[in-house]
N, C-alpha and C positions, 0 to 999 in steps of 0.2 A: 389380646387373646393368643394362646398357645396354637401351635399347628393343629388344624383340624383332624380329629380322629374319625368323624362322621360328617359327611357334606351332602348337601343336595344342590344340583344345578339345574335349574329351569325345569322342574319336575311337574308334569302334567298327568293327570288321570281322569279319563273319561269313559263314562258308561252309556250303555244304549238302554233307554227306559221307554217301555211300551205303556201308553197311555189308554186304558179302556180295552175292551175285547177286540175292537175292529181298528183302534187308533195305530197309527204308524209309529215305530220306534223313534224317539227323540234322543239327541245327546245331551247328557248331563255331566258337566265338567265339575268333579269334586274337588280337584286340587288343580289350580291354575298358575303355572309357570313360578313355582315356588323355589326360592334359593335359600339354603340354611346352612350353617356349619356350627358344630360342636368342637370346642377344644377339649383336650384331655382333662379329666376331673372337673368338667365344667357342669352346671345344671341349667339347661334351657327349658323355661317354662313356656308351654304352648297353650295360650287361652282363646277363648271365643265361645260363642253360643252353640247349643247343640245343632248338629247339621252343617256346621261351617267347614268340615273337612278334616277335623284333627284326627279322628280314628283311622280314616283312609290313610293319611300320612304315615301314621304307626303301622299299619299293615304293610305298605310300602317299604318302610324301613326294616321291617321284620323278614322281607322276602316273601310274604303272604300274597301280596298283589304286585304285579309287574307295572311300572309306570307306563302310560300311552307314550310319553316322550320324556327326554330329560335324563339325567344320570344320578345315581346314588353311589357315592364312594366311601370306602372304608380304609383308612390310611392310604388314600390315593388310588385305591383299586377298585374297579367297578364291582358293584354288589353281585351283579348277575354272572360275572366271571369267576366267583369264588366258589369253592366246594361248600355245599350246604351243611354239611356236618361241621366243618371247621368254622363256618360263619356263625352256627348255632352256639359254639364255644365262646364267641366273642360278643354276641348280642343275645340278650335274653329278655322277655317281657314280664311284666307284672300286671295283670289284668284287673278290670274294675270291680268285679263282683267275685269275692271268695266262695260265696255259696255255689256258684255255678262252674268256677274254673278249676275245682278240685273234684276228682272222681269220688263219688260217695261210697263206691264198693271196694275201694283200694284203702289200706291202711296208711297212715301217715309216712311210715318208713318206706313203703313201696312208692308213694306219691313223690317224696323228696329224692328217692334214688333212681327213679326212672331215667332222668339224663344220663346217669353214669352207666346204667345198663345199656341205653340205646347207643352210646359211644363206645362200649366196651372197655371201660376203665375199671381196672381193678376186679378183685374176685369178691364173693359175698361178704367175707369178713371185713375187708378194707371199705366196702361201700357202706356196711353198717356203722363202722367207726366214723366215716365221713359224714353220715347223718347225724350222728351223735354231735360231732363236732360243730356243724352248721346250725343245729338246733340250739345250741349254747350260744352261738354268735346272735341269733335272733331273738333270744331271750325265752326259750321254751325248754322245759326239763325233758330230759331223755325217756322219762316214762311215757311221753305221749306217742311214741314211736308205734306202738301197737293199737292205738285207738283210731277212730274214724272221724272224718270231718264233721258228721252229725253230732258228735260228742264235744265239739268244740265251740266257743264263741266266735262272732265275726272277727274280732281283733287277732285271736288265735289262728283263725284259718288264713287270715292275710299274711301272718307271720310264716306260717307254712309256705304260702304261695312265694314269699321272698326268699325263704330258705331253698325252695326248688329252683329259683332263678339264680340264686348264688352259687349253688354246690358245684356248678361248671366254672366257677372263677371268672365270669366274663368282664369285659372292659366296659361295655355299654349295657345300660338297662333302659328299656323303653317302659315307662310307667303311664299307663292309660287309665287316668281316673282312680288311681289305687286306694283312695281314701273316701270316695263319694258313697259307697253304700255301707259306711260304718258310722257309728254314734260319734258326736263331736268330741267326747272325752277320749274315745279310742283313737280318733283321727290323730290327735296330737302326739300320742303315743308312737303311732306308725310313722308320722313325720320325723319325729325325734330319732327314731331308729335309722329311717333312711338316711339321715343327715350323718349319724354316727358311722354307718357302713361306708358311706361315700368317703369320709375322711380316713377310716381305717384302711380301705382296699383301694382307693384312688379310683373310685367308679365314675363313669360319666353318665349322667341321666338326661333323657329327654321325658320332661314331667308335663304330661297333658292334664288339663284340669279347666273347668269352668269356674272354679272357686279361686277368686284372686287373693283372698286371705291366706289360702294355702300356698300358693305360688310365691307370695311375698315372703313366706317364711322359709322356702328352700331354695328358690331359683337364684342364680347369679345373673342371668339375663332372661328377658322375656320377649316373646314373639306374639303378636296379636293377630289373629286370623278372623277373617271376614268373608264368607261366601267364596272359601277356596283360595283367597289370597292373603299373603302376609302385609297387612296394612301399616304395622308399626313394629319396629324392634329397637330395644334399648336395654341398657343396664337396669337391673331390677329397681334401685334406688332412684334412678333418674325417671323411670317410667311412672312410678307411684308418686314422685313429688312433682313431676311435670310432665303429664301426659299430653301428647300433642294432637293425635288423630282424634276427632270428635268421637269416634266409636270407642277408643280406649277411654276417653273421659266418662262416657256413658257407662261403660262396665264398671269403673270405679264408683260411680254414683250408686250402682246397683248393690254394693256391698252393704249387707245389714249391720246396723251398729246396736250394741246393747243399751244405748242411751234411751231411758224411757221417754214415751211421748213423741217420738219422732215417726213412728209407723213405718210402713213400707215405702222405701224410696222410690221416687219417681225418676226413671231413667230418660223419659221423654222419646223412647223409641217406639212406642206404640205396641200393639199386641202382633201385628202381622210381620212375618219373616219373608224376604223376598223368595219367589219361586226359582230354585236353582236351574230348572229347565228352561225358564225364560227370564234371564236376569235382567236388571235394568240397564239402560244405555249409560255410556260415560262412566262416572264413579259409581260402583255398585251400591254404595252406602247413600247416595244422594236423596232417595225418597224418605229416608229416615233422619237425615242430618239437618240440625236447625240452622247451620251455616252454609247451606248449599245455594249456589247461583246457577244461573243458566249454563255457565261454563261446565259445571259439575255435571250437567244433565247430557252433555255431548262429548266431553273428552275425558278419557280415562287418565287419572293422575299417574305420574311415574314416581319411582323411589327417590326421594330427596335425602342425602346424608344429613344426619344430626347427632353431633356428640357421640361418636362411635356406634351409632345406630342409623336408622332411617325412618322416614314416615312417607306414606303415599297419600299426599293431600296437596291441592292446589294452593292451599293457604300458605304453605312453606316453599313454593317453587318460584324463584325469582324470575323464571322466564314465562310465567302465566300473568294474565290480567289481573287476577285476584290479588296476587302479591303487589302489584302496583297500585291496587286500590286500597290496600290494607294500611 
């Protein structure tokens, strides 16, 4: 991997959550000691079930949330030490729902040019020209400049959101489920567009999704998140061909197939997701894991290096009893 342009070191984010009217606040750790790095022009796919901490991590990377502990570095410099406006030029988001992320009262030209106006870049004429150029890049005609989001389809709105993110020419784009609110046919168009833009502008993506088929199409590396922890990280091809963590295997089993007669796949994870306020002891995945032993209930696994990535599972740790028994 190239030198990291974005790096997380032991990032923790804890909230205080009150249960009931008279209940005392309890800590909820949404992100637990996460370390990740993104090389320049790389696409890191971050996958996991809803509620595992993916979006919280995205907010931390965008500077919308401060980590409770740990560091976020951009080109080796701490995120919190950088000027917010300069940081916004380097890191931009593409949000999940184009229906709610665009102001319905503003024209498309106003929406896309807003970052330029906030940063005081150019005059009205040059800003209008910049909007025309970026619309062409994302595959929209210039005639949409005077229309409003309500007059556009979901795919067109997401192209507008992408144009707004790219008009500042950022280095890093945080994509938080950017295709989940779109029809399947439109999803493929947006994914192809994101791939083309990455190659043309040398963009670095953190691509957050629960859809593994989408991640396989775009990502160069994949990190699997469970209950605030990264439990496996690997090159995309390696993870899809040889998933090591039992949770990664379950996620891959959950992918729907067009083959008739197979029905809905059984992941064997059950319906209940652990309570993040009262997480399980030992390995957080052990209540849902078909391979769990008594050791998993009492001792949390450590990251074990595996072919350029790692996996947090006792099954692969030479220093645990489970490895000796395997």
